[in-house]
HTML snippet that shows the backbone in 3Dmol.js (N, CA, C, O; Angstrom):
<script src="https://3Dmol.org/build/3Dmol-min.js"></script>
<div id="view" style="width:600px;height:400px;position:relative"></div>
<script>
const pdb = `
ATOM      1  N   MET A   1     134.028  -8.028 -45.145  1.00  0.00           N
ATOM      2  CA  MET A   1     135.428  -8.130 -44.840  1.00  0.00           C
ATOM      3  C   MET A   1     135.918  -9.533 -45.215  1.00  0.00           C
ATOM      4  O   MET A   1     135.337 -10.534 -44.795  1.00  0.00           O
ATOM      5  N   THR A   2     136.953  -9.595 -45.980  1.00  0.00           N
ATOM      6  CA  THR A   2     137.558 -10.868 -46.359  1.00  0.00           C
ATOM      7  C   THR A   2     138.569 -11.278 -45.300  1.00  0.00           C
ATOM      8  O   THR A   2     139.415 -10.488 -44.880  1.00  0.00           O
ATOM      9  N   ARG A   3     138.461 -12.531 -44.879  1.00  0.00           N
ATOM     10  CA  ARG A   3     139.430 -13.074 -43.931  1.00  0.00           C
ATOM     11  C   ARG A   3     140.071 -14.299 -44.563  1.00  0.00           C
ATOM     12  O   ARG A   3     139.399 -15.088 -45.227  1.00  0.00           O
ATOM     13  N   VAL A   4     141.341 -14.450 -44.359  1.00  0.00           N
ATOM     14  CA  VAL A   4     142.085 -15.560 -44.960  1.00  0.00           C
ATOM     15  C   VAL A   4     142.744 -16.377 -43.865  1.00  0.00           C
ATOM     16  O   VAL A   4     143.325 -15.832 -42.927  1.00  0.00           O
ATOM     17  N   GLN A   5     142.647 -17.678 -43.997  1.00  0.00           N
ATOM     18  CA  GLN A   5     143.396 -18.593 -43.143  1.00  0.00           C
ATOM     19  C   GLN A   5     143.959 -19.679 -44.036  1.00  0.00           C
ATOM     20  O   GLN A   5     143.352 -20.029 -45.048  1.00  0.00           O
ATOM     21  N   PHE A   6     145.095 -20.208 -43.677  1.00  0.00           N
ATOM     22  CA  PHE A   6     145.703 -21.287 -44.434  1.00  0.00           C
ATOM     23  C   PHE A   6     145.435 -22.590 -43.706  1.00  0.00           C
ATOM     24  O   PHE A   6     145.642 -22.690 -42.496  1.00  0.00           O
ATOM     25  N   ARG A   7     144.974 -23.585 -44.446  1.00  0.00           N
ATOM     26  CA  ARG A   7     144.640 -24.883 -43.874  1.00  0.00           C
ATOM     27  C   ARG A   7     145.265 -25.984 -44.712  1.00  0.00           C
ATOM     28  O   ARG A   7     145.568 -25.792 -45.890  1.00  0.00           O
ATOM     29  N   LYS A   8     145.451 -27.125 -44.098  1.00  0.00           N
ATOM     30  CA  LYS A   8     146.029 -28.275 -44.774  1.00  0.00           C
ATOM     31  C   LYS A   8     144.909 -29.244 -45.149  1.00  0.00           C
ATOM     32  O   LYS A   8     143.983 -29.465 -44.368  1.00  0.00           O
ATOM     33  N   VAL A   9     144.998 -29.815 -46.338  1.00  0.00           N
ATOM     34  CA  VAL A   9     144.062 -30.856 -46.762  1.00  0.00           C
ATOM     35  C   VAL A   9     144.509 -32.158 -46.104  1.00  0.00           C
ATOM     36  O   VAL A   9     145.693 -32.492 -46.114  1.00  0.00           O
ATOM     37  N   PHE A  10     143.545 -32.895 -45.526  1.00  0.00           N
ATOM     38  CA  PHE A  10     143.897 -34.149 -44.864  1.00  0.00           C
ATOM     39  C   PHE A  10     142.953 -35.262 -45.288  1.00  0.00           C
ATOM     40  O   PHE A  10     141.831 -35.013 -45.731  1.00  0.00           O
ATOM     41  N   LYS A  11     143.424 -36.485 -45.147  1.00  0.00           N
ATOM     42  CA  LYS A  11     142.653 -37.671 -45.509  1.00  0.00           C
ATOM     43  C   LYS A  11     141.606 -37.926 -44.440  1.00  0.00           C
ATOM     44  O   LYS A  11     141.902 -37.902 -43.246  1.00  0.00           O
ATOM     45  N   ALA A  12     140.355 -38.174 -44.888  1.00  0.00           N
ATOM     46  CA  ALA A  12     139.251 -38.491 -43.980  1.00  0.00           C
ATOM     47  C   ALA A  12     138.479 -39.658 -44.594  1.00  0.00           C
ATOM     48  O   ALA A  12     137.576 -39.449 -45.403  1.00  0.00           O
ATOM     49  N   GLY A  13     138.830 -40.872 -44.214  1.00  0.00           N
ATOM     50  CA  GLY A  13     138.218 -42.050 -44.826  1.00  0.00           C
ATOM     51  C   GLY A  13     138.694 -42.180 -46.263  1.00  0.00           C
ATOM     52  O   GLY A  13     139.896 -42.168 -46.529  1.00  0.00           O
ATOM     53  N   ASN A  14     137.741 -42.306 -47.199  1.00  0.00           N
ATOM     54  CA  ASN A  14     138.081 -42.406 -48.619  1.00  0.00           C
ATOM     55  C   ASN A  14     138.101 -41.048 -49.302  1.00  0.00           C
ATOM     56  O   ASN A  14     138.302 -40.976 -50.515  1.00  0.00           O
ATOM     57  N   SER A  15     137.898 -39.983 -48.562  1.00  0.00           N
ATOM     58  CA  SER A  15     137.860 -38.632 -49.117  1.00  0.00           C
ATOM     59  C   SER A  15     138.963 -37.788 -48.502  1.00  0.00           C
ATOM     60  O   SER A  15     139.773 -38.270 -47.711  1.00  0.00           O
ATOM     61  N   TYR A  16     138.973 -36.537 -48.878  1.00  0.00           N
ATOM     62  CA  TYR A  16     139.880 -35.558 -48.287  1.00  0.00           C
ATOM     63  C   TYR A  16     139.038 -34.447 -47.689  1.00  0.00           C
ATOM     64  O   TYR A  16     137.901 -34.236 -48.109  1.00  0.00           O
ATOM     65  N   ALA A  17     139.583 -33.734 -46.712  1.00  0.00           N
ATOM     66  CA  ALA A  17     138.828 -32.699 -46.013  1.00  0.00           C
ATOM     67  C   ALA A  17     139.726 -31.510 -45.693  1.00  0.00           C
ATOM     68  O   ALA A  17     140.953 -31.610 -45.685  1.00  0.00           O
ATOM     69  N   VAL A  18     139.080 -30.398 -45.433  1.00  0.00           N
ATOM     70  CA  VAL A  18     139.736 -29.177 -44.958  1.00  0.00           C
ATOM     71  C   VAL A  18     138.896 -28.693 -43.786  1.00  0.00           C
ATOM     72  O   VAL A  18     137.677 -28.581 -43.908  1.00  0.00           O
ATOM     73  N   SER A  19     139.525 -28.407 -42.664  1.00  0.00           N
ATOM     74  CA  SER A  19     138.762 -27.929 -41.508  1.00  0.00           C
ATOM     75  C   SER A  19     138.407 -26.454 -41.684  1.00  0.00           C
ATOM     76  O   SER A  19     139.130 -25.695 -42.329  1.00  0.00           O
ATOM     77  N   ILE A  20     137.284 -26.072 -41.097  1.00  0.00           N
ATOM     78  CA  ILE A  20     136.831 -24.677 -41.106  1.00  0.00           C
ATOM     79  C   ILE A  20     136.969 -24.160 -39.680  1.00  0.00           C
ATOM     80  O   ILE A  20     136.553 -24.843 -38.744  1.00  0.00           O
ATOM     81  N   PRO A  21     137.536 -22.981 -39.488  1.00  0.00           N
ATOM     82  CA  PRO A  21     137.689 -22.446 -38.131  1.00  0.00           C
ATOM     83  C   PRO A  21     136.344 -22.418 -37.397  1.00  0.00           C
ATOM     84  O   PRO A  21     135.324 -22.035 -37.970  1.00  0.00           O
ATOM     85  N   SER A  22     136.354 -22.823 -36.137  1.00  0.00           N
ATOM     86  CA  SER A  22     135.101 -22.932 -35.379  1.00  0.00           C
ATOM     87  C   SER A  22     134.376 -21.598 -35.255  1.00  0.00           C
ATOM     88  O   SER A  22     133.145 -21.572 -35.248  1.00  0.00           O
ATOM     89  N   ASP A  23     135.109 -20.486 -35.156  1.00  0.00           N
ATOM     90  CA  ASP A  23     134.418 -19.196 -35.060  1.00  0.00           C
ATOM     91  C   ASP A  23     133.705 -18.862 -36.371  1.00  0.00           C
ATOM     92  O   ASP A  23     132.650 -18.230 -36.349  1.00  0.00           O
ATOM     93  N   TRP A  24     134.261 -19.274 -37.509  1.00  0.00           N
ATOM     94  CA  TRP A  24     133.589 -19.051 -38.792  1.00  0.00           C
ATOM     95  C   TRP A  24     132.311 -19.887 -38.865  1.00  0.00           C
ATOM     96  O   TRP A  24     131.280 -19.415 -39.342  1.00  0.00           O
ATOM     97  N   VAL A  25     132.387 -21.131 -38.388  1.00  0.00           N
ATOM     98  CA  VAL A  25     131.216 -22.014 -38.393  1.00  0.00           C
ATOM     99  C   VAL A  25     130.102 -21.401 -37.555  1.00  0.00           C
ATOM    100  O   VAL A  25     128.946 -21.387 -37.977  1.00  0.00           O
ATOM    101  N   ARG A  26     130.439 -20.894 -36.375  1.00  0.00           N
ATOM    102  CA  ARG A  26     129.429 -20.263 -35.515  1.00  0.00           C
ATOM    103  C   ARG A  26     128.858 -19.005 -36.162  1.00  0.00           C
ATOM    104  O   ARG A  26     127.641 -18.816 -36.189  1.00  0.00           O
ATOM    105  N   GLU A  27     129.736 -18.141 -36.685  1.00  0.00           N
ATOM    106  CA  GLU A  27     129.286 -16.885 -37.284  1.00  0.00           C
ATOM    107  C   GLU A  27     128.356 -17.109 -38.473  1.00  0.00           C
ATOM    108  O   GLU A  27     127.424 -16.336 -38.694  1.00  0.00           O
ATOM    109  N   MET A  28     128.613 -18.169 -39.233  1.00  0.00           N
ATOM    110  CA  MET A  28     127.820 -18.425 -40.435  1.00  0.00           C
ATOM    111  C   MET A  28     126.740 -19.478 -40.210  1.00  0.00           C
ATOM    112  O   MET A  28     126.063 -19.886 -41.154  1.00  0.00           O
ATOM    113  N   ASN A  29     126.578 -19.919 -38.960  1.00  0.00           N
ATOM    114  CA  ASN A  29     125.562 -20.901 -38.598  1.00  0.00           C
ATOM    115  C   ASN A  29     125.664 -22.156 -39.480  1.00  0.00           C
ATOM    116  O   ASN A  29     124.673 -22.596 -40.062  1.00  0.00           O
ATOM    117  N   LEU A  30     126.855 -22.713 -39.567  1.00  0.00           N
ATOM    118  CA  LEU A  30     127.100 -23.860 -40.436  1.00  0.00           C
ATOM    119  C   LEU A  30     127.117 -25.200 -39.712  1.00  0.00           C
ATOM    120  O   LEU A  30     127.174 -26.248 -40.355  1.00  0.00           O
ATOM    121  N   GLU A  31     127.069 -25.181 -38.390  1.00  0.00           N
ATOM    122  CA  GLU A  31     127.188 -26.432 -37.648  1.00  0.00           C
ATOM    123  C   GLU A  31     126.100 -27.417 -38.072  1.00  0.00           C
ATOM    124  O   GLU A  31     124.910 -27.112 -37.999  1.00  0.00           O
ATOM    125  N   ASP A  32     126.526 -28.599 -38.517  1.00  0.00           N
ATOM    126  CA  ASP A  32     125.626 -29.666 -38.976  1.00  0.00           C
ATOM    127  C   ASP A  32     124.712 -29.220 -40.116  1.00  0.00           C
ATOM    128  O   ASP A  32     123.598 -29.730 -40.240  1.00  0.00           O
ATOM    129  N   GLN A  33     125.154 -28.290 -40.942  1.00  0.00           N
ATOM    130  CA  GLN A  33     124.368 -27.808 -42.079  1.00  0.00           C
ATOM    131  C   GLN A  33     125.043 -28.220 -43.383  1.00  0.00           C
ATOM    132  O   GLN A  33     126.269 -28.323 -43.441  1.00  0.00           O
ATOM    133  N   PRO A  34     124.250 -28.458 -44.435  1.00  0.00           N
ATOM    134  CA  PRO A  34     124.854 -28.793 -45.728  1.00  0.00           C
ATOM    135  C   PRO A  34     125.501 -27.567 -46.368  1.00  0.00           C
ATOM    136  O   PRO A  34     125.065 -26.436 -46.154  1.00  0.00           O
ATOM    137  N   VAL A  35     126.536 -27.809 -47.148  1.00  0.00           N
ATOM    138  CA  VAL A  35     127.212 -26.734 -47.879  1.00  0.00           C
ATOM    139  C   VAL A  35     127.350 -27.150 -49.343  1.00  0.00           C
ATOM    140  O   VAL A  35     127.309 -28.336 -49.672  1.00  0.00           O
ATOM    141  N   GLU A  36     127.512 -26.160 -50.210  1.00  0.00           N
ATOM    142  CA  GLU A  36     127.809 -26.392 -51.621  1.00  0.00           C
ATOM    143  C   GLU A  36     129.315 -26.332 -51.800  1.00  0.00           C
ATOM    144  O   GLU A  36     129.976 -25.465 -51.228  1.00  0.00           O
ATOM    145  N   LEU A  37     129.857 -27.238 -52.583  1.00  0.00           N
ATOM    146  CA  LEU A  37     131.262 -27.175 -52.979  1.00  0.00           C
ATOM    147  C   LEU A  37     131.270 -26.859 -54.466  1.00  0.00           C
ATOM    148  O   LEU A  37     130.704 -27.603 -55.267  1.00  0.00           O
ATOM    149  N   ILE A  38     131.904 -25.767 -54.829  1.00  0.00           N
ATOM    150  CA  ILE A  38     131.930 -25.318 -56.218  1.00  0.00           C
ATOM    151  C   ILE A  38     133.377 -25.286 -56.686  1.00  0.00           C
ATOM    152  O   ILE A  38     134.224 -24.648 -56.061  1.00  0.00           O
ATOM    153  N   ARG A  39     133.655 -25.968 -57.777  1.00  0.00           N
ATOM    154  CA  ARG A  39     134.979 -25.896 -58.402  1.00  0.00           C
ATOM    155  C   ARG A  39     134.818 -25.086 -59.678  1.00  0.00           C
ATOM    156  O   ARG A  39     134.170 -25.536 -60.623  1.00  0.00           O
ATOM    157  N   ASN A  40     135.401 -23.897 -59.713  1.00  0.00           N
ATOM    158  CA  ASN A  40     135.198 -23.016 -60.859  1.00  0.00           C
ATOM    159  C   ASN A  40     136.310 -23.149 -61.886  1.00  0.00           C
ATOM    160  O   ASN A  40     137.271 -23.895 -61.699  1.00  0.00           O
ATOM    161  N   GLU A  41     136.155 -22.399 -62.984  1.00  0.00           N
ATOM    162  CA  GLU A  41     137.105 -22.492 -64.097  1.00  0.00           C
ATOM    163  C   GLU A  41     138.481 -21.932 -63.758  1.00  0.00           C
ATOM    164  O   GLU A  41     139.447 -22.182 -64.478  1.00  0.00           O
ATOM    165  N   LYS A  42     138.577 -21.173 -62.660  1.00  0.00           N
ATOM    166  CA  LYS A  42     139.874 -20.633 -62.237  1.00  0.00           C
ATOM    167  C   LYS A  42     140.635 -21.615 -61.345  1.00  0.00           C
ATOM    168  O   LYS A  42     141.729 -21.305 -60.874  1.00  0.00           O
ATOM    169  N   GLY A  43     140.062 -22.795 -61.111  1.00  0.00           N
ATOM    170  CA  GLY A  43     140.718 -23.783 -60.268  1.00  0.00           C
ATOM    171  C   GLY A  43     140.520 -23.535 -58.785  1.00  0.00           C
ATOM    172  O   GLY A  43     141.235 -24.098 -57.957  1.00  0.00           O
ATOM    173  N   GLU A  44     139.552 -22.694 -58.446  1.00  0.00           N
ATOM    174  CA  GLU A  44     139.265 -22.400 -57.041  1.00  0.00           C
ATOM    175  C   GLU A  44     138.164 -23.324 -56.535  1.00  0.00           C
ATOM    176  O   GLU A  44     137.306 -23.759 -57.303  1.00  0.00           O
ATOM    177  N   ILE A  45     138.195 -23.614 -55.263  1.00  0.00           N
ATOM    178  CA  ILE A  45     137.122 -24.359 -54.612  1.00  0.00           C
ATOM    179  C   ILE A  45     136.425 -23.391 -53.670  1.00  0.00           C
ATOM    180  O   ILE A  45     137.054 -22.790 -52.799  1.00  0.00           O
ATOM    181  N   ILE A  46     135.127 -23.250 -53.854  1.00  0.00           N
ATOM    182  CA  ILE A  46     134.333 -22.325 -53.049  1.00  0.00           C
ATOM    183  C   ILE A  46     133.379 -23.149 -52.195  1.00  0.00           C
ATOM    184  O   ILE A  46     132.723 -24.062 -52.698  1.00  0.00           O
ATOM    185  N   VAL A  47     133.299 -22.836 -50.922  1.00  0.00           N
ATOM    186  CA  VAL A  47     132.379 -23.500 -49.999  1.00  0.00           C
ATOM    187  C   VAL A  47     131.328 -22.475 -49.605  1.00  0.00           C
ATOM    188  O   VAL A  47     131.655 -21.410 -49.081  1.00  0.00           O
ATOM    189  N   LYS A  48     130.051 -22.802 -49.860  1.00  0.00           N
ATOM    190  CA  LYS A  48     128.966 -21.870 -49.553  1.00  0.00           C
ATOM    191  C   LYS A  48     127.879 -22.587 -48.770  1.00  0.00           C
ATOM    192  O   LYS A  48     127.629 -23.770 -49.001  1.00  0.00           O
ATOM    193  N   PRO A  49     127.225 -21.883 -47.840  1.00  0.00           N
ATOM    194  CA  PRO A  49     126.069 -22.485 -47.177  1.00  0.00           C
ATOM    195  C   PRO A  49     125.031 -22.855 -48.232  1.00  0.00           C
ATOM    196  O   PRO A  49     124.800 -22.088 -49.167  1.00  0.00           O
ATOM    197  N   LEU A  50     124.413 -24.006 -48.094  1.00  0.00           N
ATOM    198  CA  LEU A  50     123.410 -24.458 -49.047  1.00  0.00           C
ATOM    199  C   LEU A  50     122.068 -23.850 -48.675  1.00  0.00           C
ATOM    200  O   LEU A  50     121.510 -24.141 -47.617  1.00  0.00           O
ATOM    201  N   ARG A  51     121.566 -23.016 -49.545  1.00  0.00           N
ATOM    202  CA  ARG A  51     120.253 -22.417 -49.314  1.00  0.00           C
ATOM    203  C   ARG A  51     119.185 -23.416 -49.738  1.00  0.00           C
ATOM    204  O   ARG A  51     119.449 -24.307 -50.546  1.00  0.00           O
ATOM    205  N   GLU A  52     117.993 -23.269 -49.200  1.00  0.00           N
ATOM    206  CA  GLU A  52     116.898 -24.189 -49.517  1.00  0.00           C
ATOM    207  C   GLU A  52     116.672 -24.300 -51.019  1.00  0.00           C
ATOM    208  O   GLU A  52     116.513 -25.407 -51.535  1.00  0.00           O
ATOM    209  N   ALA A  53     116.656 -23.171 -51.732  1.00  0.00           N
ATOM    210  CA  ALA A  53     116.389 -23.189 -53.169  1.00  0.00           C
ATOM    211  C   ALA A  53     117.469 -23.946 -53.925  1.00  0.00           C
ATOM    212  O   ALA A  53     117.181 -24.578 -54.942  1.00  0.00           O
ATOM    213  N   SER A  54     118.689 -23.893 -53.454  1.00  0.00           N
ATOM    214  CA  SER A  54     119.799 -24.547 -54.147  1.00  0.00           C
ATOM    215  C   SER A  54     119.723 -26.063 -54.075  1.00  0.00           C
ATOM    216  O   SER A  54     120.326 -26.743 -54.906  1.00  0.00           O
ATOM    217  N   ARG A  55     119.015 -26.597 -53.130  1.00  0.00           N
ATOM    218  CA  ARG A  55     118.961 -28.045 -52.956  1.00  0.00           C
ATOM    219  C   ARG A  55     118.279 -28.742 -54.128  1.00  0.00           C
ATOM    220  O   ARG A  55     118.526 -29.921 -54.380  1.00  0.00           O
ATOM    221  N   ASP A  56     117.416 -28.013 -54.847  1.00  0.00           N
ATOM    222  CA  ASP A  56     116.704 -28.602 -55.975  1.00  0.00           C
ATOM    223  C   ASP A  56     117.470 -28.470 -57.285  1.00  0.00           C
ATOM    224  O   ASP A  56     117.038 -29.019 -58.300  1.00  0.00           O
ATOM    225  N   ILE A  57     118.572 -27.771 -57.292  1.00  0.00           N
ATOM    226  CA  ILE A  57     119.350 -27.563 -58.510  1.00  0.00           C
ATOM    227  C   ILE A  57     120.323 -28.722 -58.670  1.00  0.00           C
ATOM    228  O   ILE A  57     121.193 -28.945 -57.828  1.00  0.00           O
ATOM    229  N   THR A  58     120.161 -29.452 -59.759  1.00  0.00           N
ATOM    230  CA  THR A  58     120.999 -30.626 -59.994  1.00  0.00           C
ATOM    231  C   THR A  58     122.258 -30.244 -60.770  1.00  0.00           C
ATOM    232  O   THR A  58     122.289 -29.201 -61.424  1.00  0.00           O
ATOM    233  N   PRO A  59     123.286 -31.072 -60.703  1.00  0.00           N
ATOM    234  CA  PRO A  59     124.482 -30.807 -61.510  1.00  0.00           C
ATOM    235  C   PRO A  59     124.172 -30.734 -63.006  1.00  0.00           C
ATOM    236  O   PRO A  59     124.790 -29.950 -63.727  1.00  0.00           O
ATOM    237  N   ASN A  60     123.219 -31.544 -63.479  1.00  0.00           N
ATOM    238  CA  ASN A  60     122.842 -31.491 -64.898  1.00  0.00           C
ATOM    239  C   ASN A  60     122.261 -30.136 -65.263  1.00  0.00           C
ATOM    240  O   ASN A  60     122.541 -29.609 -66.340  1.00  0.00           O
ATOM    241  N   PHE A  61     121.453 -29.566 -64.375  1.00  0.00           N
ATOM    242  CA  PHE A  61     120.881 -28.245 -64.629  1.00  0.00           C
ATOM    243  C   PHE A  61     121.989 -27.197 -64.706  1.00  0.00           C
ATOM    244  O   PHE A  61     121.983 -26.347 -65.596  1.00  0.00           O
ATOM    245  N   VAL A  62     122.929 -27.257 -63.784  1.00  0.00           N
ATOM    246  CA  VAL A  62     124.040 -26.300 -63.776  1.00  0.00           C
ATOM    247  C   VAL A  62     124.841 -26.411 -65.070  1.00  0.00           C
ATOM    248  O   VAL A  62     125.214 -25.395 -65.656  1.00  0.00           O
ATOM    249  N   GLN A  63     125.107 -27.633 -65.521  1.00  0.00           N
ATOM    250  CA  GLN A  63     125.839 -27.825 -66.773  1.00  0.00           C
ATOM    251  C   GLN A  63     125.057 -27.276 -67.959  1.00  0.00           C
ATOM    252  O   GLN A  63     125.643 -26.670 -68.856  1.00  0.00           O
ATOM    253  N   ALA A  64     123.734 -27.479 -67.975  1.00  0.00           N
ATOM    254  CA  ALA A  64     122.908 -26.959 -69.067  1.00  0.00           C
ATOM    255  C   ALA A  64     122.944 -25.435 -69.091  1.00  0.00           C
ATOM    256  O   ALA A  64     123.048 -24.834 -70.161  1.00  0.00           O
ATOM    257  N   VAL A  65     122.859 -24.810 -67.928  1.00  0.00           N
ATOM    258  CA  VAL A  65     122.925 -23.344 -67.857  1.00  0.00           C
ATOM    259  C   VAL A  65     124.299 -22.858 -68.311  1.00  0.00           C
ATOM    260  O   VAL A  65     124.392 -21.877 -69.049  1.00  0.00           O
ATOM    261  N   ASP A  66     125.356 -23.524 -67.883  1.00  0.00           N
ATOM    262  CA  ASP A  66     126.711 -23.148 -68.315  1.00  0.00           C
ATOM    263  C   ASP A  66     126.850 -23.224 -69.832  1.00  0.00           C
ATOM    264  O   ASP A  66     127.433 -22.332 -70.448  1.00  0.00           O
ATOM    265  N   ARG A  67     126.313 -24.295 -70.442  1.00  0.00           N
ATOM    266  CA  ARG A  67     126.374 -24.426 -71.906  1.00  0.00           C
ATOM    267  C   ARG A  67     125.583 -23.312 -72.584  1.00  0.00           C
ATOM    268  O   ARG A  67     126.036 -22.742 -73.577  1.00  0.00           O
ATOM    269  N   PHE A  68     124.399 -22.999 -72.048  1.00  0.00           N
ATOM    270  CA  PHE A  68     123.563 -21.937 -72.605  1.00  0.00           C
ATOM    271  C   PHE A  68     124.290 -20.594 -72.548  1.00  0.00           C
ATOM    272  O   PHE A  68     124.336 -19.861 -73.537  1.00  0.00           O
ATOM    273  N   VAL A  69     124.850 -20.282 -71.394  1.00  0.00           N
ATOM    274  CA  VAL A  69     125.557 -19.004 -71.225  1.00  0.00           C
ATOM    275  C   VAL A  69     126.759 -18.937 -72.163  1.00  0.00           C
ATOM    276  O   VAL A  69     127.012 -17.895 -72.767  1.00  0.00           O
ATOM    277  N   ALA A  70     127.499 -20.031 -72.291  1.00  0.00           N
ATOM    278  CA  ALA A  70     128.662 -20.039 -73.187  1.00  0.00           C
ATOM    279  C   ALA A  70     128.235 -19.841 -74.636  1.00  0.00           C
ATOM    280  O   ALA A  70     128.879 -19.104 -75.382  1.00  0.00           O
ATOM    281  N   GLU A  71     127.153 -20.498 -75.032  1.00  0.00           N
ATOM    282  CA  GLU A  71     126.699 -20.417 -76.423  1.00  0.00           C
ATOM    283  C   GLU A  71     126.138 -19.044 -76.766  1.00  0.00           C
ATOM    284  O   GLU A  71     126.335 -18.554 -77.878  1.00  0.00           O
ATOM    285  N   TYR A  72     125.443 -18.421 -75.825  1.00  0.00           N
ATOM    286  CA  TYR A  72     124.767 -17.154 -76.102  1.00  0.00           C
ATOM    287  C   TYR A  72     125.388 -15.973 -75.353  1.00  0.00           C
ATOM    288  O   TYR A  72     124.704 -14.984 -75.089  1.00  0.00           O
ATOM    289  N   ALA A  73     126.655 -16.064 -75.015  1.00  0.00           N
ATOM    290  CA  ALA A  73     127.319 -15.016 -74.228  1.00  0.00           C
ATOM    291  C   ALA A  73     127.223 -13.651 -74.896  1.00  0.00           C
ATOM    292  O   ALA A  73     126.938 -12.658 -74.227  1.00  0.00           O
ATOM    293  N   ASP A  74     127.457 -13.585 -76.207  1.00  0.00           N
ATOM    294  CA  ASP A  74     127.394 -12.294 -76.908  1.00  0.00           C
ATOM    295  C   ASP A  74     126.003 -11.686 -76.831  1.00  0.00           C
ATOM    296  O   ASP A  74     125.859 -10.496 -76.551  1.00  0.00           O
ATOM    297  N   VAL A  75     124.988 -12.486 -77.076  1.00  0.00           N
ATOM    298  CA  VAL A  75     123.604 -11.999 -77.031  1.00  0.00           C
ATOM    299  C   VAL A  75     123.257 -11.535 -75.622  1.00  0.00           C
ATOM    300  O   VAL A  75     122.639 -10.485 -75.448  1.00  0.00           O
ATOM    301  N   LEU A  76     123.647 -12.307 -74.623  1.00  0.00           N
ATOM    302  CA  LEU A  76     123.351 -11.941 -73.237  1.00  0.00           C
ATOM    303  C   LEU A  76     124.040 -10.636 -72.852  1.00  0.00           C
ATOM    304  O   LEU A  76     123.460  -9.815 -72.142  1.00  0.00           O
ATOM    305  N   ARG A  77     125.277 -10.440 -73.318  1.00  0.00           N
ATOM    306  CA  ARG A  77     125.989  -9.184 -73.045  1.00  0.00           C
ATOM    307  C   ARG A  77     125.265  -7.996 -73.676  1.00  0.00           C
ATOM    308  O   ARG A  77     125.107  -6.948 -73.050  1.00  0.00           O
ATOM    309  N   ARG A  78     124.826  -8.176 -74.932  1.00  0.00           N
ATOM    310  CA  ARG A  78     124.118  -7.075 -75.605  1.00  0.00           C
ATOM    311  C   ARG A  78     122.807  -6.750 -74.899  1.00  0.00           C
ATOM    312  O   ARG A  78     122.446  -5.581 -74.765  1.00  0.00           O
ATOM    313  N   LEU A  79     122.097  -7.774 -74.450  1.00  0.00           N
ATOM    314  CA  LEU A  79     120.852  -7.537 -73.710  1.00  0.00           C
ATOM    315  C   LEU A  79     121.127  -6.818 -72.395  1.00  0.00           C
ATOM    316  O   LEU A  79     120.366  -5.935 -71.999  1.00  0.00           O
ATOM    317  N   ALA A  80     122.194  -7.185 -71.725  1.00  0.00           N
ATOM    318  CA  ALA A  80     122.533  -6.548 -70.447  1.00  0.00           C
ATOM    319  C   ALA A  80     122.902  -5.087 -70.636  1.00  0.00           C
ATOM    320  O   ALA A  80     122.688  -4.274 -69.737  1.00  0.00           O
ATOM    321  N   ASP A  81     123.461  -4.737 -71.807  1.00  0.00           N
ATOM    322  CA  ASP A  81     123.880  -3.356 -72.076  1.00  0.00           C
ATOM    323  C   ASP A  81     122.729  -2.440 -72.457  1.00  0.00           C
ATOM    324  O   ASP A  81     122.910  -1.223 -72.506  1.00  0.00           O
ATOM    325  N   ARG A  82     121.572  -2.981 -72.723  1.00  0.00           N
ATOM    326  CA  ARG A  82     120.424  -2.146 -73.133  1.00  0.00           C
ATOM    327  C   ARG A  82     119.901  -1.313 -72.009  1.00  0.00           C
ATOM    328  O   ARG A  82     118.943  -0.561 -72.191  1.00  0.00           O
TER     329      ARG A  82
END
`;
const viewer = $3Dmol.createViewer("view");
viewer.addModel(pdb, "pdb");
viewer.setStyle({}, {cartoon: {color: "spectrum"}});
viewer.zoomTo();
viewer.render();
</script>
């Protein structure tokens, strides 16, 4: 089920922040836990719980995978269709 809430971005020190509803934090067990912030090509910001495996993935690795997928998109599509 998708739930939507509207929040305001606010200044927090030298950064900016958005609060997460406390019931969402409890439901997703996010209290004092690291999260991933993803800015995608559609201009969206996605906040996801950081899984253990994700902690070892560096931004350079993500960029390399993105370049690979962009370069070989046609081949990957054909392989997926087999």
